[in-house]
mmCIF file of the C-alpha atoms, coordinates in Angstrom:
data_MODEL
# 
_entry.id   MODEL 
# 
loop_
_atom_site.group_PDB 
_atom_site.id 
_atom_site.type_symbol 
_atom_site.label_atom_id 
_atom_site.label_alt_id 
_atom_site.label_comp_id 
_atom_site.label_asym_id 
_atom_site.label_entity_id 
_atom_site.label_seq_id 
_atom_site.pdbx_PDB_ins_code 
_atom_site.Cartn_x 
_atom_site.Cartn_y 
_atom_site.Cartn_z 
_atom_site.occupancy 
_atom_site.B_iso_or_equiv 
_atom_site.pdbx_formal_charge 
_atom_site.auth_seq_id 
_atom_site.auth_comp_id 
_atom_site.auth_asym_id 
_atom_site.auth_atom_id 
_atom_site.pdbx_PDB_model_num 
ATOM 1   C CA . MET A 1 1   ? 16.602  -23.742 5.169   1.00 0.00 ? 1   MET A CA 1 
ATOM 2   C CA . SER A 1 2   ? 15.900  -21.982 1.899   1.00 0.00 ? 2   SER A CA 1 
ATOM 3   C CA . VAL A 1 3   ? 13.704  -18.864 2.198   1.00 0.00 ? 3   VAL A CA 1 
ATOM 4   C CA . THR A 1 4   ? 12.680  -16.404 -0.508  1.00 0.00 ? 4   THR A CA 1 
ATOM 5   C CA . ILE A 1 5   ? 10.912  -13.114 0.135   1.00 0.00 ? 5   ILE A CA 1 
ATOM 6   C CA . TYR A 1 6   ? 9.173   -11.254 -2.663  1.00 0.00 ? 6   TYR A CA 1 
ATOM 7   C CA . HIS A 1 7   ? 9.919   -7.873  -1.191  1.00 0.00 ? 7   HIS A CA 1 
ATOM 8   C CA . ARG A 1 8   ? 9.237   -4.191  -1.708  1.00 0.00 ? 8   ARG A CA 1 
ATOM 9   C CA . PRO A 1 9   ? 11.842  -2.171  0.206   1.00 0.00 ? 9   PRO A CA 1 
ATOM 10  C CA . GLN A 1 10  ? 9.500   0.849   0.462   1.00 0.00 ? 10  GLN A CA 1 
ATOM 11  C CA . CYS A 1 11  ? 6.854   -1.213  2.284   1.00 0.00 ? 11  CYS A CA 1 
ATOM 12  C CA . ALA A 1 12  ? 7.027   -1.132  6.102   1.00 0.00 ? 12  ALA A CA 1 
ATOM 13  C CA . THR A 1 13  ? 5.372   -4.547  6.427   1.00 0.00 ? 13  THR A CA 1 
ATOM 14  C CA . SER A 1 14  ? 7.781   -6.081  3.947   1.00 0.00 ? 14  SER A CA 1 
ATOM 15  C CA . ARG A 1 15  ? 10.738  -4.613  5.857   1.00 0.00 ? 15  ARG A CA 1 
ATOM 16  C CA . GLN A 1 16  ? 9.340   -5.987  9.144   1.00 0.00 ? 16  GLN A CA 1 
ATOM 17  C CA . VAL A 1 17  ? 9.025   -9.456  7.635   1.00 0.00 ? 17  VAL A CA 1 
ATOM 18  C CA . LEU A 1 18  ? 12.596  -9.311  6.353   1.00 0.00 ? 18  LEU A CA 1 
ATOM 19  C CA . GLU A 1 19  ? 13.771  -8.328  9.853   1.00 0.00 ? 19  GLU A CA 1 
ATOM 20  C CA . LEU A 1 20  ? 11.840  -11.238 11.410  1.00 0.00 ? 20  LEU A CA 1 
ATOM 21  C CA . ILE A 1 21  ? 13.444  -13.695 8.987   1.00 0.00 ? 21  ILE A CA 1 
ATOM 22  C CA . ARG A 1 22  ? 16.916  -12.349 9.692   1.00 0.00 ? 22  ARG A CA 1 
ATOM 23  C CA . ALA A 1 23  ? 16.253  -12.400 13.459  1.00 0.00 ? 23  ALA A CA 1 
ATOM 24  C CA . GLN A 1 24  ? 15.872  -16.180 13.094  1.00 0.00 ? 24  GLN A CA 1 
ATOM 25  C CA . GLY A 1 25  ? 19.410  -16.355 11.686  1.00 0.00 ? 25  GLY A CA 1 
ATOM 26  C CA . ILE A 1 26  ? 18.250  -16.833 8.099   1.00 0.00 ? 26  ILE A CA 1 
ATOM 27  C CA . GLU A 1 27  ? 19.452  -14.735 5.197   1.00 0.00 ? 27  GLU A CA 1 
ATOM 28  C CA . PRO A 1 28  ? 16.711  -15.063 2.582   1.00 0.00 ? 28  PRO A CA 1 
ATOM 29  C CA . HIS A 1 29  ? 16.906  -14.747 -1.150  1.00 0.00 ? 29  HIS A CA 1 
ATOM 30  C CA . ILE A 1 30  ? 15.368  -11.310 -1.744  1.00 0.00 ? 30  ILE A CA 1 
ATOM 31  C CA . VAL A 1 31  ? 13.379  -10.605 -4.900  1.00 0.00 ? 31  VAL A CA 1 
ATOM 32  C CA . ASP A 1 32  ? 12.420  -6.970  -5.474  1.00 0.00 ? 32  ASP A CA 1 
ATOM 33  C CA . TYR A 1 33  ? 9.433   -7.961  -7.563  1.00 0.00 ? 33  TYR A CA 1 
ATOM 34  C CA . VAL A 1 34  ? 8.652   -4.389  -8.654  1.00 0.00 ? 34  VAL A CA 1 
ATOM 35  C CA . LYS A 1 35  ? 12.080  -4.181  -10.318 1.00 0.00 ? 35  LYS A CA 1 
ATOM 36  C CA . THR A 1 36  ? 12.171  -7.728  -11.678 1.00 0.00 ? 36  THR A CA 1 
ATOM 37  C CA . GLY A 1 37  ? 8.478   -8.069  -12.506 1.00 0.00 ? 37  GLY A CA 1 
ATOM 38  C CA . TRP A 1 38  ? 6.419   -11.239 -12.507 1.00 0.00 ? 38  TRP A CA 1 
ATOM 39  C CA . THR A 1 39  ? 6.030   -13.998 -15.038 1.00 0.00 ? 39  THR A CA 1 
ATOM 40  C CA . LYS A 1 40  ? 2.784   -15.858 -15.549 1.00 0.00 ? 40  LYS A CA 1 
ATOM 41  C CA . ASP A 1 41  ? 4.414   -19.138 -14.483 1.00 0.00 ? 41  ASP A CA 1 
ATOM 42  C CA . GLN A 1 42  ? 5.877   -17.549 -11.363 1.00 0.00 ? 42  GLN A CA 1 
ATOM 43  C CA . LEU A 1 43  ? 2.568   -16.049 -10.196 1.00 0.00 ? 43  LEU A CA 1 
ATOM 44  C CA . THR A 1 44  ? 0.620   -19.167 -11.097 1.00 0.00 ? 44  THR A CA 1 
ATOM 45  C CA . THR A 1 45  ? 3.046   -21.306 -9.080  1.00 0.00 ? 45  THR A CA 1 
ATOM 46  C CA . LEU A 1 46  ? 2.871   -18.998 -6.057  1.00 0.00 ? 46  LEU A CA 1 
ATOM 47  C CA . LEU A 1 47  ? -0.936  -18.856 -6.194  1.00 0.00 ? 47  LEU A CA 1 
ATOM 48  C CA . ALA A 1 48  ? -1.155  -22.645 -6.424  1.00 0.00 ? 48  ALA A CA 1 
ATOM 49  C CA . ALA A 1 49  ? 1.220   -23.054 -3.478  1.00 0.00 ? 49  ALA A CA 1 
ATOM 50  C CA . MET A 1 50  ? -0.999  -20.754 -1.393  1.00 0.00 ? 50  MET A CA 1 
ATOM 51  C CA . LYS A 1 51  ? -4.214  -22.274 -2.766  1.00 0.00 ? 51  LYS A CA 1 
ATOM 52  C CA . LEU A 1 52  ? -5.403  -18.795 -3.752  1.00 0.00 ? 52  LEU A CA 1 
ATOM 53  C CA . GLU A 1 53  ? -7.073  -17.221 -6.745  1.00 0.00 ? 53  GLU A CA 1 
ATOM 54  C CA . PRO A 1 54  ? -5.592  -13.999 -8.185  1.00 0.00 ? 54  PRO A CA 1 
ATOM 55  C CA . ARG A 1 55  ? -8.322  -11.853 -6.574  1.00 0.00 ? 55  ARG A CA 1 
ATOM 56  C CA . ALA A 1 56  ? -7.099  -12.890 -3.106  1.00 0.00 ? 56  ALA A CA 1 
ATOM 57  C CA . LEU A 1 57  ? -3.637  -11.556 -3.990  1.00 0.00 ? 57  LEU A CA 1 
ATOM 58  C CA . LEU A 1 58  ? -4.860  -8.273  -5.519  1.00 0.00 ? 58  LEU A CA 1 
ATOM 59  C CA . ARG A 1 59  ? -3.477  -5.235  -3.722  1.00 0.00 ? 59  ARG A CA 1 
ATOM 60  C CA . ILE A 1 60  ? -5.675  -2.167  -4.034  1.00 0.00 ? 60  ILE A CA 1 
ATOM 61  C CA . LYS A 1 61  ? -4.043  0.395   -1.727  1.00 0.00 ? 61  LYS A CA 1 
ATOM 62  C CA . GLY A 1 62  ? -1.358  2.395   -3.514  1.00 0.00 ? 62  GLY A CA 1 
ATOM 63  C CA . THR A 1 63  ? -1.927  0.651   -6.850  1.00 0.00 ? 63  THR A CA 1 
ATOM 64  C CA . PRO A 1 64  ? -3.804  1.369   -10.098 1.00 0.00 ? 64  PRO A CA 1 
ATOM 65  C CA . ALA A 1 65  ? -6.321  -1.424  -9.345  1.00 0.00 ? 65  ALA A CA 1 
ATOM 66  C CA . GLU A 1 66  ? -9.367  0.848   -9.185  1.00 0.00 ? 66  GLU A CA 1 
ATOM 67  C CA . GLU A 1 67  ? -8.494  2.946   -12.221 1.00 0.00 ? 67  GLU A CA 1 
ATOM 68  C CA . LEU A 1 68  ? -7.903  -0.255  -14.204 1.00 0.00 ? 68  LEU A CA 1 
ATOM 69  C CA . GLY A 1 69  ? -11.366 -1.499  -13.198 1.00 0.00 ? 69  GLY A CA 1 
ATOM 70  C CA . LEU A 1 70  ? -9.951  -4.523  -11.376 1.00 0.00 ? 70  LEU A CA 1 
ATOM 71  C CA . THR A 1 71  ? -11.963 -4.107  -8.176  1.00 0.00 ? 71  THR A CA 1 
ATOM 72  C CA . ASP A 1 72  ? -15.176 -5.164  -9.936  1.00 0.00 ? 72  ASP A CA 1 
ATOM 73  C CA . PRO A 1 73  ? -15.935 -8.723  -8.724  1.00 0.00 ? 73  PRO A CA 1 
ATOM 74  C CA . SER A 1 74  ? -16.831 -9.771  -12.275 1.00 0.00 ? 74  SER A CA 1 
ATOM 75  C CA . VAL A 1 75  ? -13.251 -9.296  -13.513 1.00 0.00 ? 75  VAL A CA 1 
ATOM 76  C CA . SER A 1 76  ? -11.875 -12.700 -14.466 1.00 0.00 ? 76  SER A CA 1 
ATOM 77  C CA . ALA A 1 77  ? -8.907  -14.400 -12.841 1.00 0.00 ? 77  ALA A CA 1 
ATOM 78  C CA . ALA A 1 78  ? -7.118  -14.369 -16.203 1.00 0.00 ? 78  ALA A CA 1 
ATOM 79  C CA . ARG A 1 79  ? -7.537  -10.602 -16.538 1.00 0.00 ? 79  ARG A CA 1 
ATOM 80  C CA . LEU A 1 80  ? -6.295  -10.068 -12.977 1.00 0.00 ? 80  LEU A CA 1 
ATOM 81  C CA . LEU A 1 81  ? -3.257  -12.240 -13.609 1.00 0.00 ? 81  LEU A CA 1 
ATOM 82  C CA . THR A 1 82  ? -2.453  -10.348 -16.818 1.00 0.00 ? 82  THR A CA 1 
ATOM 83  C CA . ALA A 1 83  ? -2.775  -7.018  -14.992 1.00 0.00 ? 83  ALA A CA 1 
ATOM 84  C CA . MET A 1 84  ? -0.519  -8.241  -12.166 1.00 0.00 ? 84  MET A CA 1 
ATOM 85  C CA . ILE A 1 85  ? 2.164   -9.152  -14.679 1.00 0.00 ? 85  ILE A CA 1 
ATOM 86  C CA . LYS A 1 86  ? 1.880   -5.765  -16.365 1.00 0.00 ? 86  LYS A CA 1 
ATOM 87  C CA . HIS A 1 87  ? 1.690   -3.847  -13.042 1.00 0.00 ? 87  HIS A CA 1 
ATOM 88  C CA . PRO A 1 88  ? 3.710   -5.732  -10.379 1.00 0.00 ? 88  PRO A CA 1 
ATOM 89  C CA . LEU A 1 89  ? 2.473   -3.405  -7.610  1.00 0.00 ? 89  LEU A CA 1 
ATOM 90  C CA . LEU A 1 90  ? -0.946  -5.059  -7.910  1.00 0.00 ? 90  LEU A CA 1 
ATOM 91  C CA . VAL A 1 91  ? 0.365   -8.116  -6.051  1.00 0.00 ? 91  VAL A CA 1 
ATOM 92  C CA . GLU A 1 92  ? -0.033  -8.081  -2.262  1.00 0.00 ? 92  GLU A CA 1 
ATOM 93  C CA . ARG A 1 93  ? 3.209   -8.225  -0.364  1.00 0.00 ? 93  ARG A CA 1 
ATOM 94  C CA . PRO A 1 94  ? 5.354   -9.662  0.993   1.00 0.00 ? 94  PRO A CA 1 
ATOM 95  C CA . ILE A 1 95  ? 5.114   -13.224 -0.240  1.00 0.00 ? 95  ILE A CA 1 
ATOM 96  C CA . VAL A 1 96  ? 7.492   -15.628 1.482   1.00 0.00 ? 96  VAL A CA 1 
ATOM 97  C CA . THR A 1 97  ? 8.376   -19.159 0.441   1.00 0.00 ? 97  THR A CA 1 
ATOM 98  C CA . SER A 1 98  ? 10.348  -21.721 2.420   1.00 0.00 ? 98  SER A CA 1 
ATOM 99  C CA . ASP A 1 99  ? 10.682  -25.466 2.693   1.00 0.00 ? 99  ASP A CA 1 
ATOM 100 C CA . LYS A 1 100 ? 7.566   -25.314 4.903   1.00 0.00 ? 100 LYS A CA 1 
ATOM 101 C CA . GLY A 1 101 ? 5.266   -23.501 2.461   1.00 0.00 ? 101 GLY A CA 1 
ATOM 102 C CA . THR A 1 102 ? 4.268   -20.204 0.900   1.00 0.00 ? 102 THR A CA 1 
ATOM 103 C CA . LEU A 1 103 ? 2.182   -17.326 2.234   1.00 0.00 ? 103 LEU A CA 1 
ATOM 104 C CA . VAL A 1 104 ? 1.494   -13.613 2.212   1.00 0.00 ? 104 VAL A CA 1 
ATOM 105 C CA . ALA A 1 105 ? 3.114   -12.448 5.442   1.00 0.00 ? 105 ALA A CA 1 
ATOM 106 C CA . ARG A 1 106 ? 0.383   -10.113 6.660   1.00 0.00 ? 106 ARG A CA 1 
ATOM 107 C CA . PRO A 1 107 ? 0.496   -9.579  9.540   1.00 0.00 ? 107 PRO A CA 1 
ATOM 108 C CA . PRO A 1 108 ? 4.290   -9.916  9.632   1.00 0.00 ? 108 PRO A CA 1 
ATOM 109 C CA . GLU A 1 109 ? 4.267   -12.556 12.393  1.00 0.00 ? 109 GLU A CA 1 
ATOM 110 C CA . ARG A 1 110 ? 2.694   -15.050 9.967   1.00 0.00 ? 110 ARG A CA 1 
ATOM 111 C CA . VAL A 1 111 ? 6.154   -15.579 8.501   1.00 0.00 ? 111 VAL A CA 1 
ATOM 112 C CA . LEU A 1 112 ? 7.276   -17.346 11.678  1.00 0.00 ? 112 LEU A CA 1 
ATOM 113 C CA . SER A 1 113 ? 5.201   -20.397 10.719  1.00 0.00 ? 113 SER A CA 1 
ATOM 114 C CA . LEU A 1 114 ? 7.492   -20.856 7.689   1.00 0.00 ? 114 LEU A CA 1 
ATOM 115 C CA . LEU A 1 115 ? 10.783  -20.610 9.577   1.00 0.00 ? 115 LEU A CA 1 
# 
């Protein structure tokens, strides 16, 4: 089974999800998305796979979302997507993809449905 985790090593939840994946005997492809950044195509594909709009993936805690004015409900999806590309921390984590689907693994146990 192919599994990818869009991971932030400093995030306790992301580390828990990685441990859960490995506990199932799977070594996932790990993408440190803060280091590598996001592309528009990549985020658009992930959002489509989860059937989400960018606002649903916007992380506020520990990010510049408020200071950038992104928490205002009137901010467009296009503007959110552009901001997420420019500031990778704005994307909620961890995102996990497998042959069974794609999701934000919060709470961590959600990942088990993909394994």
